[in-house]
N, C-alpha and C positions, 0 to 999 in steps of 0.2 A: 635397491632400486625397484624390485618387483612390487614392494608395498606401495610405493608412489604410483607406479603404473596401474596397479589394481585399484587404488583409491581413485585415480583419475578416470579410469574406465567406469567404476561404480557411479561416480558423480555424473559422467556423461550419460550413462544409461538412465539414471534417475531423473536427470534434467529432461531427457527425451520423453520420459513418461509424463512428467509434469507439463511439458509443452503440448502434448497431445490433449491434456485436460483443457487447455486454452482453445485448441482447435475445435473441441466438442461443445464449448460454451458459446451460445449465440450472443454476439456482441451488438448492443444497440448502436444505431447510426451515430448518436450523439457522442459516443466515445470510440468510434471506429478509428483505425489507423491504417488507411490504405497505403500500400507501398512499403510498409514496415514489417519486419519479421521478429517473432518472439525469440529472445536470447535465453531467458530464464523465467520461470514462474516459481514464486515462493509463497508459502502460506504464512499468514500473520495471525498471532494471538496476542491480544492486549486490551487496551482501554482507550476510549476517547475521553479526554478530560474537558470538563465544562466549568465555567466560572459564572457566578451570579453577578450580573451587571445591570445597570439601568440602561434601557433602550432609548431610542430617540424620542419616545413618548413619555420618558421618565419612569416607566414601570420596570420593575425588576424582572429579568428573564435569564434563562440559561444561555450563555454564549460559548461557542466552541473555542477552546484554548489551544489544545495540542493533542497529538496522538502519542501513545507510548506502546510499542509492540515489539515482540520478538519475531524474527523472520526464521522460518523453519523449512527444511528440506528433508523429506522422509523422517520427520519427527525429531531431527537434530537441529539445534540452534546454529544458524549460519550468518546471522546478522541482526540488525535492529532498525526500527523505524521510529522517528522522533520529530520534534518541531522543525519546521523549515518549509515544507516537509522534506526530510532527509531519509534516505535508505542507505545503510552502510553494510557492506559484506565483510566476512571475516578475512578475505584476501586483501583488505584495506582499500578496495575501490568503493566509491560512494557517488551518489547523485542527489541533486536538489531539484525539486520540481515546482511548477505553479499550475493551478487548475486551468484546464482549457475546455472542459466539457463534462457533463454529468447526466446520469440516467437514474431513475428511482431504483431503490433496493426492492427485493421481493415482497417485503411486508412493511407496514408503517413503522416498525421498530428498527428497521435496517437502514444504516447510513447509505447514501447514494453510491452508485458505481461512478468512478471518475476516470477521466483522461487527463494526465498531467504532462505538460511539456517540460523536458529537462532544461533547466537554466544554467546549471553548472555541474561539473563532476571533478573527481580527483582519483588518482591511482591508476594502475595499469591492469587491474584484474577484470573479472567477468562483467562488471558494470561499466567499464570504460567504453565509450562510444554509444551508450544507450541514449536515445533521443526522446523516448516517450515511456511513461509508466501508466499502466491501467490498473485500477482497483476494481476487482470483480468479485462475484460470489460473496457479497457482504452478508453478515449475520449480526444483528444487534448494533449497539453503539449510538443509537439515537436518543437524545434527551431534549424535550421541549417543555414549554410552559413556564409558569411563574415560579419564582423562588422567593424566600423570605429574608435572606441575609446577604447583602452585597459583600463580595469578597469571599464567599464560601465556594467550595469546589465539590464536584461530584465526578467520579469515574464510572463510565458505563462500559462493561465488557463488550468486545467485538471480535470478530474474525473476518478475514478477507483473503483473497489471493491477489498478489501483486505480479503483474506481467511486465517484464522489462523488454523493450523493443528497440530495434535499430532500423534505420532506413536501408532499403535495398534488400 
C-alpha cells in the first residue's frame, strides 16, 4: 500500500507543478476559460498529419487530417491524443472535443493555440468531468502551401501543452 500512496503523492505533486505552468502562461482572451479551473496539464509530442487534396478552387493544397501525439507527465507516457480530437489517459478516462476558439502560435510555423469544448467523455479517472481543453505553448506542426500529388500525406512534428479544465 505505501507504493500506491507514494505514487499517488508523486502524481499529485507533479500535477501541481504542471498546473502552475498554466498559471504562469498568459492566455489570450480568444481561448480563455473564465470560471473554470485546471485539473491537469500534459505535454504532447507528436505530429500533425496533412493530406494533399483539391481545394474549393480546384488547386491541390495541404489539408489537416489528424493529430497523433503521446501525452507526457514528467517525461513519462500517460496517454495519447488522436483523431476526434480525443485525449485518452492511462487510467482509461477520455474526452472528445470540438474547437471553440483559437489564437496564433508564437511563430508562423506553430499551430494555433486552441480552446476546445468537451462534447463527450468516458471513464471515471482524472479526465472525467473535464469541460474544456486548451492547447497552449505550441511549437511546430504547421504545413501550408501547394502539394503535387492528391492523396499523399505529410507528418509535421509538433509539441504542445494540453490543459484540462472543469467548471467551478
